[in-house]
C-alpha positions as CSV (number, residue, x, y, z in Angstrom):
1,X,98.8,114.8,120.7
2,X,100.2,114.8,117.2
3,X,97.9,114.3,114.2
4,X,99.4,113.3,110.9
5,X,97.2,114.0,107.9
6,X,97.6,112.3,104.6
7,X,96.9,109.2,102.6
8,X,98.5,105.8,103.5
9,X,100.1,105.1,100.1
10,X,101.9,108.5,99.7
11,X,105.7,108.0,100.0
12,X,106.2,111.1,102.0
13,X,103.5,110.1,104.5
14,X,105.1,106.6,104.7
15,X,108.4,108.2,105.6
16,X,106.9,110.5,108.2
17,X,105.0,107.6,109.8
18,X,108.1,105.5,109.8
19,X,110.1,108.3,111.4
20,X,107.5,108.8,114.1
21,X,107.2,105.0,114.7
22,X,111.0,104.5,114.9
23,X,111.1,107.1,117.7
24,X,108.1,105.8,119.5
25,X,106.3,109.1,119.1
26,X,102.5,108.7,119.6
27,X,100.3,110.2,116.9
28,X,96.9,109.8,115.3
29,X,96.8,109.2,111.6
30,X,94.0,110.9,109.7
31,X,93.4,109.5,106.3
32,X,92.1,112.3,104.0
33,X,90.4,109.8,101.7
34,X,88.5,108.0,104.4
35,X,87.7,110.9,106.8
36,X,87.8,114.0,104.7
37,X,88.7,117.3,106.3
38,X,86.6,119.9,108.2
39,X,86.1,123.3,106.7
40,X,87.1,125.0,110.0
41,X,90.4,123.1,110.2
42,X,91.2,123.8,106.5
43,X,90.5,127.5,107.1
44,X,93.1,127.6,110.0
45,X,95.6,125.7,107.9
46,X,95.1,127.9,104.9
47,X,95.4,131.1,107.0
48,X,98.7,129.9,108.4
49,X,100.1,128.2,105.3
50,X,98.5,130.0,102.3
51,X,101.4,129.5,99.9
52,X,102.3,125.9,100.8
53,X,99.0,124.1,101.7
54,X,97.9,123.2,98.2
55,X,100.1,120.8,96.3
56,X,100.1,122.3,92.8
57,X,102.4,119.6,91.5
58,X,100.3,116.6,92.5
59,X,98.0,114.3,90.6
60,X,94.8,115.8,92.1
61,X,95.7,119.3,91.0
62,X,96.6,118.2,87.5
63,X,93.2,116.5,87.1
64,X,91.3,119.7,87.8
65,X,90.2,121.8,84.8
66,X,91.5,125.4,84.5
67,X,88.3,127.0,85.8
68,X,88.3,124.8,88.9
69,X,91.9,125.7,89.5
70,X,91.1,129.4,89.5
71,X,89.1,128.8,92.6
72,X,92.4,128.5,94.5
73,X,93.1,132.2,93.7
74,X,90.9,133.4,96.6
75,X,91.0,132.2,100.2
76,X,87.3,131.1,100.3
77,X,87.7,129.4,96.9
78,X,90.8,127.6,98.0
79,X,89.3,126.4,101.2
80,X,86.2,125.1,99.4
81,X,88.4,123.4,96.8
82,X,90.4,121.7,99.5
83,X,87.3,120.5,101.4
84,X,86.0,119.0,98.2
85,X,89.4,117.5,97.2
86,X,91.4,116.9,100.4
87,X,94.2,115.2,98.5
88,X,95.1,118.7,97.2
89,X,96.8,119.2,100.5
90,X,100.6,118.9,100.4
91,X,101.4,115.7,102.4
92,X,102.0,114.9,105.1
93,X,100.4,117.7,107.2
94,X,101.5,117.4,110.8
95,X,99.7,119.3,113.6
96,X,100.8,119.3,117.2
97,X,99.2,122.1,119.2
98,X,100.2,125.3,117.4
99,X,102.8,123.5,115.3
100,X,101.8,123.0,111.7
101,X,104.1,121.6,109.1
102,X,103.6,120.3,105.5
103,X,105.9,117.9,103.8
104,X,108.4,115.6,105.5
105,X,111.8,116.9,106.4
106,X,113.6,114.7,108.9
107,X,115.7,117.5,110.4
108,X,112.7,119.8,110.8
109,X,110.7,117.1,112.5
110,X,113.6,116.4,114.9
111,X,114.0,120.0,115.8
112,X,110.3,120.9,116.0
113,X,109.1,117.8,117.8
114,X,111.9,118.1,120.4
115,X,110.4,121.3,121.7
């Protein structure tokens, strides 16, 4: 089963959800704000996507002070920061078995989800 993580009002999440809906692809939507994220899941995501998991251009990142941002310089610090502020995760995050993708790219979705 596909799980799409994000927040409902994010434009990229909306595009991904619409793309999946238009193709009648079943998925579970996990709202970061309502449900948070589990540390173990974040650890796996961060190990696989250390350079792309944190959205350093987003609103949540910009609201953090410099000292708090420095936590992202180490894996344990970054994981803790993401658990405390799940909206730091670049959206959407799609997980399907071993497949893990951040951001929405229509062509990549088509290729990866056709496998």
